[in-house]
N, C-alpha and C positions, 0 to 999 in steps of 0.2 A: 657819633657821639656816644660815649664811654659812662652809664650811669653809676655811680656809686654803689658797693654791695649790699648797704643800707636799705636803699631805695628796692631793690631788687627784692630783697627780701621781705619786706612789707608787702610789694606785688604780689608776693607767692602767696605771704598771709591773707591778702582779702582774696585772691583768688581760688581757697582751699574754703574760707570763712562764705564763701557766695552762697554756696548751694545749700549750706543750714542754717544762714541766714533766710534766704528765699522761703525755704521750706515752714522754717518759723510766720515770718510776714504772710505766707499764705494761708497757715491754719488760721491765725490769726485774723484776718480781714473776711475769711470764708465764715469762721466759727460769729464773728460780729455781724456779721450779711443774714445767717442763720437766726441767730439771736433776737436780733432786731428787728426780723422780716420786713427786710427792705425792698422785698418781692412781691408784698402783700395783695397788691393790685390784682397783676398776675395769676397770683396763688388762688385769689378768691375765683377767679374765672376757671380755672384748672378743677375746684372745687365744683363748680355751676356743671361743668362736662362730664362729672364723676356723677353730680345726681340726677344728671338725665340717665343716665346707666340703670339706676335702681328701679327694678319695677314698679308698677304702680299698685297700690292697695286697694283690694275692694272696698266699696263706700260702708262705714262702719254703722252698725244699729245703735251705736249709743247716742248720736248727737243727729237733729237734725240743723238746718241751716236756715232761717226764715226772710227770703232776701227781699229788702227793698229795691227791687229793681225797676228798670225804667219802663215797664206796664203796670207797676202800683205806680210810679210819680205822674204817670200819664191821667189813670183814675182818681187821685186823688188829690192832687194837686201840687202846686210848688213845695220845697223844702226849704225847712221842717213844714212838716204838717201838722193839725190842730191832734194833742193828746190826747184826744178821747177815742182815736184809733189805736193808741198804748194801750188804754184802758179796756177798750173789746177784744183787742188780741191777748191780755193775760186772761182775762176771763175765757177765753177761748183755750188758753191751755189748761188753767186750773180747769172746766169741765172735762178737758181729755184727759186728765190724769198724767200729765207732762213732770216728769221728772225736775226740772228747774226751768228758768230763762236766763240768760246773760245778753243784757242788753249793751250793743256797744254802739252806743248815743251818750253824747252827752248833752247834762241837761242841767245849764250853766243861768237861763233866766226863766225866771215864773211867769205862768202862762194862765187865762183864766180854765183852765180843764185840770190844772194840777190836782184840784181836789177829789173828781173822780179819779184821776189815775191814782193818787194815792191809796183810795179806798179798795181800786184794785187789785195792787200791788197787797194789801193787807191781805186781803181775802187767800190771794193764791198761794203769798207767804216763801214763795221760793225764788225771787227775784233778785237778781244780782246787776248792781248798777256800775259804773266804772266813772273815774276822772284821769282826766290826764297831768300828769305830773313832770315838772321842770326837767331837764335833761340833769342827771347827777353829777353832781361837783367835785368831787371824792369817790374814792372809793378806800375804806376801811376792813382790813380782815376779811378781803374779798366779800364785802357788803357795798354794794351802789346807794351814796346818798345824797339826798336831795334835800332843798329846804324849805320848799311848798308848792303848792296846787295850783297849776295854771290856770287849770279847767274845773274848778271844786263843783262837786253836787250840790243842789238842791237839799236842805235842811230837810224838805217834808219827806223829801224820798229817801235820804240817807236813815231815817227813823225809823221810815216803813221796810228798808229792805233787808232781806236775808245775809247782804254783805256787799260792800265797795270796791272795785279792784282797780287797777289801774292798768292802761290799753298802750303804754309805749312802747313802741317796737324801734331796736336799732338801728339806724341804717348805716351800711358799712360805706367806705369813702365811693365805691361805685353808684352811692342811690339804693341799691338793693336792698331788700331785707331777707337777712340769713338768720338772725339771732335777735332775742328778748332778753330782759332783766326780769325773772321770775317774780325777785322781790326788791323791790326798792324800800329804803329805810329812810323815813320821813319825823324826825321829832324822836328818835329811837323806838320807833313801833314798824313794824314791819307792813309793806303794802303791797300786797299780791297780785300778780299779773292774773287778768280776768279768766283765760283757758285755766290755768292753776288753780284761782279758786273753785270753777265749775269742777274740775276734778277730785278736787279735795271733797268737795259736799259729796259728789256719788263716789267716793273711796270712804267717809263717814268721817274723816281727817279734820279736827277743828283746828284753829289758827294756833289755838295755844298746848296742841300737839307737836307741830312743827320744832324740829331742833336742827341748830344749822354747825353745821362740821364744817371742816375745811374743805374746801373743794366740792361739797357735797349738799342738799336741800331733802332732810331727813324727812318724811312724810310718816310720821308716827310709826316708823318700822316698814309700813305698807312699801315704800317708793322710795328710791334715795335719784334725785335731780343733779347731775354731774355740773358743776358750775367752775369757768376760767377765773383768775386773777382779777379780771372786771365785774365778777358776779355773773357773768351773761353764759346763755344757754344757746345752742342751735338748735333751730326746728328742724325736725325732719318732716319736708314735703310726703304727702301720703300720693299727689299727681295732680294732674292739670286741676283748675278752678271746679269745675263742672262735672269733672269725673270724681274725686276727691271725696265726695261728700252727697249726701242725698239733700237736694233741696226743695222749697216751696217758696211761691212768692208768696210777700208778705200779703198782697190783696187777695190771695185764695183762701187763705186763711178765714180773714173777714167774712169774704162773701159765704164761706161754706158754715160759718158757727152764725150766721144769719141766718140761712137758710135751714141750719137745723132750728134754731128758736122757732120758727115758720111748722116743724113739720114736714119742710119738704125737704126733695131727695138733693143731697149736699154734692156739689162740684168735685170737690174733693175730700178725701175719707179721714175724717178728722180723728178718726183711732188711730191713726199713724205718729200721732203725740204720744202716745200713750209711753210711760217711762224714756220718754224721751228729754235731753239735754238740749233743748233750743236756742240756739244763738241767732240774734235779731242784730242786722248790722245794714248798712249804705250799701251796696253791690250796682247800681246803676253806672253805663259805663260814663267818664268823663267826670264823675266826682271824686272827692277829696281823698277818698280813703281806697284808691286802687294805688298798688303800689307792684314794684318789679322783686320778683323772687327768684333764687336760682333754675325753675322749672316752668316759669310763666310770664311771660313782661305786664299780663295784667291779672292783677291778683288781690280782690278784696281783701281788708285789713281782718275783716271778721272771721276770713277764711286759716289766715295766721292764728287767729285766738283757737279756730279750732283744731289745727293741728296737732298745738301744742297742748291741748285738751288731751288729742288721742294718744301724743307723745308719752305721756304722766300715766292715762289708763295703762296703755301697754308695757310702761317700763323701758320703754325702748329708746336711745337719745344719742344721738350722734355726738362722738366727741375727740375733740381735736387732741391729738398725743401732746404732752408735755414739748415747751422749747428745746427740752436736753436731749429728748430723741429723738426730735430731727434733726438737731445738730448730730449727734450720733451718727444717724444714717447718712447724712451729709457725708462727714468727715469719713464712711465706710465707704460711698460711693467713690470718693475722692481717690481713695487706699487702691482698690477695685480700678478704676480709669486709669490710675498710674501704672499698678502693673500689668494692665491690657497693651497700654502705650507703649511699653517696652518691645512688644511682638514686632518683630522686623520686616514680615512681609506685609506688605500693604493691604493686600485680599484679605487676607486673615484677620489681620487689625481690625479693621473695617469692620466685617463679619462679626467678628467678637463684641465690638462696642454696639452695633446693632443689636447683637441678641441681647448685651446685656442690659442695654437701655428698655427694651422692648420687655424684657423680663420683669424688670423694675416697676415700669407702666403697670402690668398685669398682675404683677402680687398688689402694689399700692390701691391698683382697683377692686381687687377683690377683698382686700383689705376695708375698701370705703363700704361695696357693697354688701359683704354677708358680715363685716366683724363692727359696721357701723363705729369706724374709727377715721379720724383723717389726718393722714401722713403728708406731708407738705410732698406734692409732687413736683411743682415748677421750678423753685431754686435748688434741688438737688438736679433736677435734669440740668441745667444750665451750668452748675458746676459741674457733672459728669461728663457735658461736652465740650467746655473750658477747658478743661483739662487736656481732651484729647486736639481739643486745636492748639493750645500751648505745645502740648508734647509735639506734637506734628511741625510745628515751626522750629522748636527747637531743634528737633530731630535736624530738621531741612537746614537750620544755620551750622551744626555741626557738621552735618553732609558736604553744604557747601564753601566749609573751613578746610576740609578735608581734601574735596577737589581743588581747592584753591592750592595747599600745600603739594597737591600732587600734581598738580599743572606746574607749578614749579620747579617743581623735582623734573619733571619731565623735559621742561626749557632746558634744566642744566644738562639734562641726560643727552638732549638733542643737540645741542654744541658739542656734547665730548664725542657725540657718534659723528657729526661732521667732520670735527678734528682729525678723526681716525682715517677720514678720505680725503685724497689729494683737493687741496682749497684752489691749486691750478694745473691744468695738464702740459706735461712737458711740451716744450717747443721746440719741432725738428724740422728742420729745412726741408721744401719740398711736400710739406704734409701738414694738414692741418686737422685740430680734434676740438669737438664740446663735447658736452655734458648736462644734460638737463637730470634732477633728481628732485622729486617732490613724495614725502611722506604720506601715508593714509592718515595717520595720527603723529603725535609729538614725534614718536620715533615709529622707525621701521624693520625690516629686514631685507630692503636693496641695499648693495654693494658694488662698488664698481672701482679701479683705479686703472692709472697709467704709468709706468717706471721704466727708467733705463734700465736694462738689464746689462750694458756694457755699451762701446762705443757704436757697435753696428746692430744691437738688437733693442726693440722696444715690446716691452710686455703689455695689454691690453685686455682688461677682466672687467664683465660686467656680471653679477649675481643675484639669485634672491632666495632668501630663508625661506622654509615654509612657515606659515603662520603670520599675525601681526603682532605689535605692541610690543612689552617691553621683553620677552619673554626672545622674540623675534631679533631685538635689536642687541639682545647679549649674545646670543650667539653669531650674529653678523660679525660683532666686535671683534669672538673669537677667531671667525672664520679668515677676516683681512688681516689678524696678526701672521694667522698661521699660514697662509697663502702666502704673503710675503716673503717669509720664511724660506718656504717649500720654491719661490720661483727665483729665491736667488740663489738656493742650491741646487737648482736643477737646471740652470744656463738657457740656453733658447730650445729647451723640448718640451712643447706646453703639457704634452700626454703624460710625463713624468710627473712635471707641476701638478698635476690633476691626482694622481696617481700617489702619492707622497703625500697630499691633503687629505684626500679621502682615508688613508689607510690614519691620519691623524686625527683625521676628528670620530673615526667610527671605533676607536679603541677605547676601552671600558662603556660606561653608561651614562657620561656627562651630559650627554645631547640632551637627555630626556626626550628622546624620540622625532625630533629637530632635526634638519636637512637643508641641503643648500642645491641649487642648481646654479650652473655655472658654465658660461661660454669664457675660452682664456685663447687669445692667439699671441703670437709672438711675429713680431715683423724686424723681416731680414733686410734692414738697409742699405748694404752693399749688395746683396743679389735679389733685392726688391722681389721677394715672396711674402708672402703671407700666409702662416702656418696656423690653424687655427685644431681646436681640441676642445672637446662638449662635453660636460658632466650632466645631462638629462635636462640643457635648457632649450628654450627654441632656437630655431637656426640663423645665423647670421645673413641679413638682409646686403645684399650686394645689386649695386646698380655702374652700369658701363655709362662710360663718356657718350655714349649714342644712343641711351635709354632703355638699355637691356638690362633686365635684372634676375636675378637668380637670389637662391637660398643655400647658404653652406653650412652642414650639417655631416658631420664626420659618423663613420660606422662607430658601433659601442658606446660605450658610457652608459652611465646612469646617476641619478642624483648622489651626490658626493653627503657619505656620513653616515650610510646606509647601513655598510658591512664594509670588511677589509678585501685587499687582494681582488680587486677590480681593474679590468682594464681599458684603457681610454683609446681611442683611435684617433687620429689626424687627418687633416687634408690640407694639401698647399695649393696657394695659386700665385699666380703672379702679379704683381701690380703694376697697372697701365694708368697712365695719365688721366684722369676724371675719374676714377673708379670712387664710390663711395660707400661704404661699408655701415651697418648698422647694427649695434647691438640694443638689445631693450630687455625688459621684462613685460610678464603679463597683464602688469597696471596698465602699460598702455593699449596693447594689442586688445584685450578684454576690457578696456573701460566702455562703460554703458549708460546709454539713455534713460529717460522717463519712460521709452515704450520695447527697455529690456533689451535691448540690440547693443552686439557688440560694434566697438569701433573698428575692428578686423585688421590685420597688416595690409591685407589689399588698401585699403583707402593709404594707409600710410605710403604704398609703394606708389600708387598716383600725385600722391602731392611731391613727394622726392623728385620721382620723375620729373615732374613741372620743374621743378628749382633745382636741381642736379649742377647747373653750371654756376648756381650762386656760392658762395662761403660755406662753410659747417654751420657756422651761428646763425646765417639767414636761412639755411635749410630746416636748422632745428625750431626757429621760429615758426616758419611755415608750415609746419607740421605740429607745433603744440595750438595754433590757431586753429586748424582744422578741427584738432581733437578739441576744442571748447566748445565750438559752434556745435558739433557735433553732443556730446556729452549733453549740452544744455546746464538746466540748473539741478542736474541729476548728484547726488552726493558721491564724492570718489568713494570707491571699497577698496582699495586696493594699492600699495606704492608704484610709484610710478620713476624709470627710469630708461633714457635714451642717451645713448654715446653714439658719436658720429666720427667717424676716421677717413678722413679725405687725401686722394693724393690728387696734388695741383695738378693743372695743365699744364704745359710745356708754354712759356713765355714767349 
């Protein structure tokens, strides 16, 4: 079918546009995936892995956690217990000169002991309570906005407290706690997170001193807290729960305070409370305040407040780099990946890819651990390897397409090469001829021919070009053409034919180092003589009617095409009824099996002897059958040619 010119032109234009369109589409899709954080769940897991690399910090001497743990609940009773215990605890903190107390406990319902606890709060004067806010329903200018408090503090405690904070901690999609909102806005007023409020008190920063800047919360010029577009800040965890901070059981403080009031020796030294910010919270196993964090699957929420308090006091925060930075890094990695993909040598390309990826991971981890900057790891890695795999698949398809084109061209070349050799051998009364040829590849270097020189002379030739594949096939085509010319010019003298052919092929340097070995015999039909000349080829095998065998190999001669002015010998034998002559190439005699054993001429001789009385075609089939059984599943490594000339037995 002939396509109109305008269709062909359109197809060419589409093909030209395919690559730039593909590149633009890739950039847009890859950029959208990075900007929209489509792989966030896996990015969070990569974040957790890097958190494990951060060395644990020694416990801070600024803060002490007073744990309402299992033993406290066992001794005091079920939770929540009487608030009289909290009043005693606050008195213990006051007497021990603690800096402040943060109660990570919701007081939403009145009780009989509220008056006693309120008085203890007033006496201490440094108690910070908390409330639970609703999840912010909107973010304006980086400020999370909530409409109401879902667990409001009792007014009696609010009026006596040093401040009321919120205790909201933002869960990520996988349920882990990695971040929080330092400030939530309610009715236009900022509500500070508990850890932040305690840090502000320790730093001497009043709520009215806090300034809100784009991307930052400025604590009176002393500390700047980075916040993202949602108003959230990542919490840097200082270590496993029991290793990150100094702890004391709630009940131990109460017991030791009671002992001190009786002037008894205390079980726990209350002086350890001096100048400490004390955080009180529920830490018993199985309670609602236990969460999973990047470095610990069981981490009480009060520990998160303590970690953030320490982050603020140290002025050190983990910052996630902006989306545009992650996008730029992802695109840069894509460019690097694409350029590495152009390396053609597979081992070098794979090594370069692995090296580039390991280097990126190392730099990413170093930036995280020492620079406290979170650069996306999972998505850039996926993009990096996706480009490698895509480039590999694309290159494989290109190579397959080239291979298919080469295969098609080789098929054509094979047919052309076959056309240079006789499709049918001459029929001569009283004689039989048969030939078998199988190249190791599409094209090969073996050659043969049989031609009538005149009414009384027949020429038979079998040869083998050095090498394999296309170079050998091209040289074979030249050799066949020039052989026919030389044979026609030399008449019934095979040695003269090989001399002329040798001089023709050896002249100049067009052979590129290739040469050809050849047996050429002239059959004198009138005198019944077999005249043979050899150009460096295997001897001709002869089997007599009685089963005797010998090899015909004239003296002199060498491979054809190496040098000029070489003399070739000849040998003459009588043709007797039943004589069978075999010309072959080394692809037959040196055919190998899986055990790397050669077929050898001896095996062919034995097969030929057994079937010498049969027609030439039948002898050929028996030899090929024996060869196939010997070789088995081993691959063919050389071209095979077998030419048989037989003198018929008298009727």
